[in-house]
OpenMM code with the backbone's topology and positions (N, CA, C; nanometers):
from openmm import Vec3, app, unit

residues = "MET SER LEU ASP VAL ASP VAL THR LEU LEU SER GLY LYS SER ALA GLN ILE SER ALA PRO GLY GLY CYS THR VAL ASP GLU PHE LYS LEU LYS ALA GLN THR VAL LEU GLN VAL GLY ARG CYS ARG LEU VAL SER VAL SER GLY HIS VAL LEU CYS GLY GLU ALA THR LEU GLY GLN SER GLY VAL LYS SER GLY ASP ILE LEU THR LEU GLN VAL GLN GLN MET SER LEU ALA ALA THR ALA ASP SER PHE ALA ALA ILE LEU GLY ASP GLY CYS VAL VAL THR TRP GLY GLY SER SER ALA GLY GLY ASP SER MET ALA".split()
positions = [
    Vec3(-7.7867, -4.1989, -3.0728),
    Vec3(-7.8645, -4.0996, -3.1450),
    Vec3(-7.8986, -4.1541, -3.2841),
    Vec3(-8.0220, -4.1442, -3.3217),
    Vec3(-8.0685, -4.1931, -3.4509),
    Vec3(-8.0635, -4.0820, -3.5550),
    Vec3(-8.0237, -4.1199, -3.6761),
    Vec3(-8.0197, -4.0252, -3.7875),
    Vec3(-8.1329, -4.0565, -3.8839),
    Vec3(-8.2019, -3.9538, -3.9313),
    Vec3(-8.3025, -3.9679, -4.0366),
    Vec3(-8.2443, -3.9058, -4.1619),
    Vec3(-8.2200, -3.9892, -4.2631),
    Vec3(-8.1523, -3.9458, -4.3852),
    Vec3(-8.2405, -3.9771, -4.5050),
    Vec3(-8.2527, -3.8832, -4.5967),
    Vec3(-8.3243, -3.9070, -4.7220),
    Vec3(-8.2261, -3.9668, -4.8222),
    Vec3(-8.2643, -4.0784, -4.8810),
    Vec3(-8.1820, -4.1437, -4.9826),
    Vec3(-8.2609, -4.1419, -5.1119),
    Vec3(-8.1965, -4.0967, -5.2188),
    Vec3(-8.2664, -4.0839, -5.3464),
    Vec3(-8.1896, -4.1535, -5.4579),
    Vec3(-8.2630, -4.2055, -5.5536),
    Vec3(-8.2050, -4.2612, -5.6754),
    Vec3(-8.2078, -4.1537, -5.7829),
    Vec3(-8.1263, -4.1681, -5.8863),
    Vec3(-8.1273, -4.0712, -5.9960),
    Vec3(-8.2616, -4.0693, -6.0675),
    Vec3(-8.3386, -4.1760, -6.0553),
    Vec3(-8.4716, -4.1823, -6.1165),
    Vec3(-8.5717, -4.0923, -6.0446),
    Vec3(-8.5353, -4.0479, -5.9234),
    Vec3(-8.6255, -3.9656, -5.8440),
    Vec3(-8.6914, -4.0406, -5.7301),
    Vec3(-8.6890, -4.1724, -5.7354),
    Vec3(-8.7451, -4.2525, -5.6263),
    Vec3(-8.6618, -4.2266, -5.5009),
    Vec3(-8.7285, -4.2096, -5.3872),
    Vec3(-8.6539, -4.1805, -5.2646),
    Vec3(-8.7226, -4.2416, -5.1437),
    Vec3(-8.6492, -4.2444, -5.0333),
    Vec3(-8.7031, -4.2952, -4.9071),
    Vec3(-8.6286, -4.2293, -4.7928),
    Vec3(-8.6996, -4.2089, -4.6821),
    Vec3(-8.6326, -4.1605, -4.5614),
    Vec3(-8.5972, -4.2830, -4.4783),
    Vec3(-8.4699, -4.2917, -4.4418),
    Vec3(-8.4207, -4.4089, -4.3705),
    Vec3(-8.3608, -4.3647, -4.2379),
    Vec3(-8.3976, -4.4346, -4.1320),
    Vec3(-8.3442, -4.4070, -3.9985),
    Vec3(-8.2390, -4.5108, -3.9641),
    Vec3(-8.1319, -4.4644, -3.9000),
    Vec3(-8.0249, -4.5547, -3.8577),
    Vec3(-7.9514, -4.4918, -3.7406),
    Vec3(-7.8923, -4.5741, -3.6547),
    Vec3(-7.8127, -4.5182, -3.5455),
    Vec3(-7.6874, -4.4501, -3.5999),
    Vec3(-7.6397, -4.3479, -3.5310),
    Vec3(-7.5211, -4.2746, -3.5759),
    Vec3(-7.3975, -4.3609, -3.5873),
    Vec3(-7.3921, -4.4710, -3.5103),
    Vec3(-7.2779, -4.5615, -3.5157),
    Vec3(-7.2859, -4.6641, -3.6269),
    Vec3(-7.3903, -4.6592, -3.7056),
    Vec3(-7.4099, -4.7500, -3.8189),
    Vec3(-7.3012, -4.7235, -3.9233),
    Vec3(-7.2423, -4.8296, -3.9805),
    Vec3(-7.1426, -4.8079, -4.0855),
    Vec3(-7.2118, -4.7712, -4.2165),
    Vec3(-7.1350, -4.7130, -4.3053),
    Vec3(-7.1878, -4.6777, -4.4376),
    Vec3(-7.2355, -4.8039, -4.5089),
    Vec3(-7.1595, -4.9140, -4.4987),
    Vec3(-7.2009, -5.0389, -4.5637),
    Vec3(-7.3338, -5.0899, -4.5086),
    Vec3(-7.3523, -5.0838, -4.3768),
    Vec3(-7.4779, -5.1280, -4.3162),
    Vec3(-7.5934, -5.0400, -4.3627),
    Vec3(-7.5690, -4.9097, -4.3672),
    Vec3(-7.6727, -4.8163, -4.4102),
    Vec3(-7.7060, -4.8366, -4.5579),
    Vec3(-7.6011, -4.8572, -4.6388),
    Vec3(-7.6218, -4.8784, -4.7824),
    Vec3(-7.7052, -5.0040, -4.8066),
    Vec3(-7.6777, -5.1099, -4.7322),
    Vec3(-7.7549, -5.2336, -4.7460),
    Vec3(-7.9017, -5.2104, -4.7106),
    Vec3(-7.9250, -5.1334, -4.6059),
    Vec3(-8.0629, -5.1000, -4.5668),
    Vec3(-8.1314, -5.0195, -4.6773),
    Vec3(-8.0594, -4.9220, -4.7347),
    Vec3(-8.1151, -4.8400, -4.8427),
    Vec3(-8.1430, -4.9240, -4.9671),
    Vec3(-8.0527, -5.0167, -5.0002),
    Vec3(-8.0729, -5.1050, -5.1149),
    Vec3(-8.2001, -5.1873, -5.0972),
    Vec3(-8.2223, -5.2362, -4.9770),
    Vec3(-8.3409, -5.3169, -4.9486),
    Vec3(-8.4676, -5.2331, -4.9610),
    Vec3(-8.4664, -5.1153, -4.8995),
    Vec3(-8.5848, -5.0286, -4.9016),
    Vec3(-8.6174, -4.9840, -5.0439),
    Vec3(-8.5141, -4.9458, -5.1210),
    Vec3(-8.5366, -4.8942, -5.2566),
    Vec3(-8.5335, -5.0043, -5.3634),
    Vec3(-8.5112, -5.1278, -5.3214),
    Vec3(-8.5142, -5.2447, -5.4097),
    Vec3(-8.4191, -5.2318, -5.5280),
    Vec3(-8.2911, -5.2082, -5.4968),
    Vec3(-8.1878, -5.2008, -5.6001),
    Vec3(-8.0733, -5.2938, -5.5631),
    Vec3(-7.9886, -5.3222, -5.6609),
    Vec3(-7.8723, -5.4077, -5.6390),
    Vec3(-7.7505, -5.3277, -5.5958),
    Vec3(-7.6335, -5.3779, -5.6335),
    Vec3(-7.5070, -5.3150, -5.5942),
    Vec3(-7.5036, -5.1699, -5.6389),
    Vec3(-7.4484, -5.0858, -5.5532),
    Vec3(-7.4505, -4.9426, -5.5805),
    Vec3(-7.3468, -4.8709, -5.4947),
    Vec3(-7.3392, -4.7394, -5.5133),
    Vec3(-7.2526, -4.6538, -5.4320),
    Vec3(-7.3394, -4.5501, -5.3637),
    Vec3(-7.2984, -4.5100, -5.2439),
    Vec3(-7.3678, -4.4071, -5.1685),
    Vec3(-7.2860, -4.2791, -5.1800),
    Vec3(-7.3497, -4.1733, -5.2304),
    Vec3(-7.2788, -4.0489, -5.2609),
    Vec3(-7.3377, -3.9343, -5.1791),
    Vec3(-7.2477, -3.8529, -5.1214),
    Vec3(-7.2919, -3.7376, -5.0421),
    Vec3(-7.3392, -3.6257, -5.1337),
    Vec3(-7.4022, -3.5250, -5.0746),
    Vec3(-7.4519, -3.4114, -5.1518),
    Vec3(-7.3366, -3.3354, -5.2187),
    Vec3(-7.2158, -3.3459, -5.1618),
    Vec3(-7.0999, -3.2786, -5.2215),
    Vec3(-7.0338, -3.3630, -5.3304),
    Vec3(-7.0874, -3.4838, -5.3553),
    Vec3(-7.0368, -3.5677, -5.4633),
    Vec3(-6.9321, -3.6689, -5.4226),
    Vec3(-6.9046, -3.6820, -5.2937),
    Vec3(-6.8054, -3.7784, -5.2466),
    Vec3(-6.8694, -3.9151, -5.2244),
    Vec3(-6.8013, -4.0193, -5.2719),
    Vec3(-6.8473, -4.1557, -5.2462),
    Vec3(-6.8126, -4.1876, -5.1015),
    Vec3(-6.9119, -4.2318, -5.0242),
    Vec3(-6.8906, -4.2591, -4.8827),
    Vec3(-6.8216, -4.3937, -4.8639),
    Vec3(-6.7238, -4.3972, -4.7745),
    Vec3(-6.6420, -4.5148, -4.7463),
    Vec3(-6.7205, -4.6159, -4.6642),
    Vec3(-6.7186, -4.7411, -4.7049),
    Vec3(-6.8010, -4.8451, -4.6461),
    Vec3(-6.7798, -4.8777, -4.5006),
    Vec3(-6.6555, -4.8752, -4.4514),
    Vec3(-6.6293, -4.9163, -4.3139),
    Vec3(-6.6423, -4.8023, -4.2139),
    Vec3(-6.6463, -4.6795, -4.2609),
    Vec3(-6.6627, -4.5646, -4.1716),
    Vec3(-6.8069, -4.5589, -4.1228),
    Vec3(-6.8269, -4.5013, -4.0048),
    Vec3(-6.9635, -4.4831, -3.9564),
    Vec3(-7.0252, -4.3633, -4.0277),
    Vec3(-7.1565, -4.3538, -4.0198),
    Vec3(-7.2239, -4.2380, -4.0790),
    Vec3(-7.1705, -4.1096, -4.0165),
    Vec3(-7.1518, -4.1108, -3.8842),
    Vec3(-7.0997, -3.9936, -3.8148),
    Vec3(-6.9605, -3.9561, -3.8619),
    Vec3(-6.8711, -4.0557, -3.8774),
    Vec3(-6.7355, -4.0305, -3.9261),
    Vec3(-6.7374, -3.9759, -4.0681),
    Vec3(-6.8384, -4.0133, -4.1438),
    Vec3(-6.8503, -3.9676, -4.2829),
    Vec3(-6.9126, -3.8295, -4.2931),
    Vec3(-6.9517, -3.7723, -4.1795),
    Vec3(-7.0094, -3.6385, -4.1788),
    Vec3(-7.1575, -3.6340, -4.2095),
    Vec3(-7.2231, -3.7501, -4.2096),
    Vec3(-7.3667, -3.7547, -4.2383),
    Vec3(-7.4429, -3.7089, -4.1142),
    Vec3(-7.5375, -3.6187, -4.1370),
    Vec3(-7.6193, -3.5656, -4.0281),
    Vec3(-7.7670, -3.5918, -4.0576),
    Vec3(-7.8465, -3.5905, -3.9534),
    Vec3(-7.9902, -3.6066, -3.9696),
    Vec3(-8.0424, -3.4971, -4.0622),
    Vec3(-8.1257, -3.5347, -4.1586),
    Vec3(-8.1794, -3.4391, -4.2550),
    Vec3(-8.1006, -3.4320, -4.3844),
    Vec3(-7.9817, -3.4957, -4.3879),
    Vec3(-7.9017, -3.4953, -4.5112),
    Vec3(-7.9723, -3.5735, -4.6215),
    Vec3(-7.9348, -3.5426, -4.7442),
    Vec3(-7.9847, -3.6151, -4.8613),
    Vec3(-7.8655, -3.6842, -4.9260),
    Vec3(-7.8733, -3.8159, -4.9391),
    Vec3(-7.7687, -3.8944, -5.0035),
    Vec3(-7.8247, -3.9556, -5.1309),
    Vec3(-7.7379, -3.9781, -5.2277),
    Vec3(-7.7785, -4.0399, -5.3539),
    Vec3(-7.7256, -4.1819, -5.3593),
    Vec3(-7.8105, -4.2748, -5.3955),
    Vec3(-7.7714, -4.4130, -5.4182),
    Vec3(-7.7506, -4.4266, -5.5686),
    Vec3(-7.6257, -4.4422, -5.6091),
    Vec3(-7.5914, -4.4450, -5.7515),
    Vec3(-7.5813, -4.5904, -5.7976),
    Vec3(-7.6733, -4.6293, -5.8829),
    Vec3(-7.6783, -4.7653, -5.9355),
    Vec3(-7.6350, -4.7601, -6.0813),
    Vec3(-7.5425, -4.8481, -6.1180),
    Vec3(-7.4952, -4.8519, -6.2563),
    Vec3(-7.5152, -4.9918, -6.3122),
    Vec3(-7.5314, -4.9997, -6.4421),
    Vec3(-7.5394, -5.1286, -6.5090),
    Vec3(-7.4032, -5.1965, -6.5016),
    Vec3(-7.4026, -5.3265, -6.4929),
    Vec3(-7.2782, -5.4008, -6.4963),
    Vec3(-7.2226, -5.3953, -6.6386),
    Vec3(-7.0916, -5.3773, -6.6506),
    Vec3(-7.0246, -5.3795, -6.7809),
    Vec3(-6.9405, -5.5058, -6.7886),
    Vec3(-6.9354, -5.5660, -6.9053),
    Vec3(-6.8610, -5.6897, -6.9229),
    Vec3(-6.7686, -5.6766, -7.0424),
    Vec3(-6.6452, -5.7243, -7.0261),
    Vec3(-6.5488, -5.7271, -7.1363),
    Vec3(-6.4892, -5.8671, -7.1410),
    Vec3(-6.4512, -5.9116, -7.2602),
    Vec3(-6.3990, -6.0471, -7.2734),
    Vec3(-6.2924, -6.0553, -7.3806),
    Vec3(-6.2013, -6.1506, -7.3612),
    Vec3(-6.1080, -6.1923, -7.4653),
    Vec3(-6.1413, -6.3388, -7.4923),
    Vec3(-6.0613, -6.4044, -7.5726),
    Vec3(-6.0873, -6.5452, -7.6016),
    Vec3(-6.0756, -6.6326, -7.4767),
    Vec3(-5.9918, -6.5898, -7.3799),
    Vec3(-5.9646, -6.6743, -7.2637),
    Vec3(-5.9996, -6.6146, -7.1282),
    Vec3(-6.0478, -6.4901, -7.1227),
    Vec3(-6.0754, -6.4294, -6.9920),
    Vec3(-6.1903, -6.3299, -7.0000),
    Vec3(-6.2415, -6.2951, -6.8825),
    Vec3(-6.3544, -6.2035, -6.8722),
    Vec3(-6.3301, -6.1047, -6.7590),
    Vec3(-6.3887, -5.9855, -6.7705),
    Vec3(-6.3848, -5.8856, -6.6636),
    Vec3(-6.5226, -5.8219, -6.6549),
    Vec3(-6.5692, -5.8027, -6.5334),
    Vec3(-6.6976, -5.7363, -6.5109),
    Vec3(-6.6757, -5.6184, -6.4176),
    Vec3(-6.7315, -5.5041, -6.4542),
    Vec3(-6.7344, -5.3889, -6.3650),
    Vec3(-6.8748, -5.3873, -6.3060),
    Vec3(-6.8825, -5.4097, -6.1752),
    Vec3(-7.0111, -5.4203, -6.1074),
    Vec3(-7.0700, -5.2829, -6.0800),
    Vec3(-7.1939, -5.2798, -6.0379),
    Vec3(-7.2657, -5.1544, -6.0167),
    Vec3(-7.2033, -5.0613, -5.9160),
    Vec3(-7.1233, -5.1160, -5.8227),
    Vec3(-7.0586, -5.0312, -5.7227),
    Vec3(-6.9163, -4.9941, -5.7619),
    Vec3(-6.8740, -5.0303, -5.8844),
    Vec3(-6.7407, -4.9952, -5.9324),
    Vec3(-6.6364, -5.1033, -5.9111),
    Vec3(-6.6698, -5.2103, -5.8392),
    Vec3(-6.5754, -5.3202, -5.8183),
    Vec3(-6.5534, -5.3941, -5.9500),
    Vec3(-6.4307, -5.4436, -5.9683),
    Vec3(-6.3975, -5.5199, -6.0884),
    Vec3(-6.3722, -5.6645, -6.0484),
    Vec3(-6.4300, -5.7568, -6.1230),
    Vec3(-6.4110, -5.8994, -6.1011),
    Vec3(-6.3613, -5.9584, -6.2321),
    Vec3(-6.2561, -6.0416, -6.2240),
    Vec3(-6.2054, -6.1067, -6.3450),
    Vec3(-6.2024, -6.2572, -6.3245),
    Vec3(-6.2092, -6.3316, -6.4348),
    Vec3(-6.1967, -6.4758, -6.4297),
    Vec3(-6.1520, -6.5253, -6.5653),
    Vec3(-6.0996, -6.6477, -6.5672),
    Vec3(-6.0493, -6.7058, -6.6900),
    Vec3(-5.8995, -6.7279, -6.6820),
    Vec3(-5.8359, -6.7408, -6.7987),
    Vec3(-5.6931, -6.7673, -6.8060),
    Vec3(-5.6087, -6.6533, -6.7508),
    Vec3(-5.5194, -6.6849, -6.6559),
    Vec3(-5.4378, -6.5796, -6.5946),
    Vec3(-5.3424, -6.5155, -6.6952),
    Vec3(-5.2973, -6.5884, -6.7936),
    Vec3(-5.2061, -6.5312, -6.8934),
    Vec3(-5.2792, -6.4381, -6.9903),
    Vec3(-5.4123, -6.4418, -6.9885),
    Vec3(-5.4919, -6.3565, -7.0774),
    Vec3(-5.5667, -6.2477, -7.0011),
    Vec3(-5.5241, -6.2222, -6.8757),
    Vec3(-5.5869, -6.1149, -6.7988),
    Vec3(-5.6991, -6.1586, -6.7079),
    Vec3(-5.7204, -6.2891, -6.6936),
    Vec3(-5.8314, -6.3377, -6.6127),
    Vec3(-5.8023, -6.3527, -6.4653),
    Vec3(-5.6818, -6.3147, -6.4215),
    Vec3(-5.6457, -6.3273, -6.2802),
    Vec3(-5.6223, -6.1888, -6.2225),
    Vec3(-5.7118, -6.1425, -6.1353),
    Vec3(-5.6974, -6.0074, -6.0797),
    Vec3(-5.6459, -6.0090, -5.9366),
    Vec3(-5.5903, -6.1215, -5.8943),
    Vec3(-5.5342, -6.1278, -5.7588),
    Vec3(-5.4041, -6.0487, -5.7552),
    Vec3(-5.3914, -5.9616, -5.6534),
    Vec3(-5.2705, -5.8786, -5.6449),
    Vec3(-5.1735, -5.9354, -5.5452),
] * unit.nanometer
topology = app.Topology()
chain = topology.addChain("A")
for resn in residues:
    res = topology.addResidue(resn, chain)
    for name in ("N", "CA", "C"):
        topology.addAtom(name, app.Element.getBySymbol(name[0]), res)
C-alpha cells in the first residue's frame, strides 16, 4: 500500500511525497530531502514527535494524507584550542581533535 504524505518546511515550501508503507523513516526522509533540496534534517510528526529512522512509516503511525515537517537547522560549531564539536542539522554531534581536550566522542 502506498502512502501519500505532505512534507513541509518551516519556510512554507512543501511537497506531496508517495512511498510504500514499508518504507523506513530514513528512506522517506532522504526522498523528502532530495525533493525539497535540503541537507541534514529531522522529520517531525504533526504531534511534534521526531520520527525514528529505522522504524517504518506504518510503525511510526504515519498515514496517507498526514502532514510531516522537515526541520532543518544550521550547523553549530564550538572549539577549544585543541578540539572541535559540531552539532549537525539533524541534532547529531561530531567531535574531533585532541581526546584530552574533548575531541574524542567515542563511547
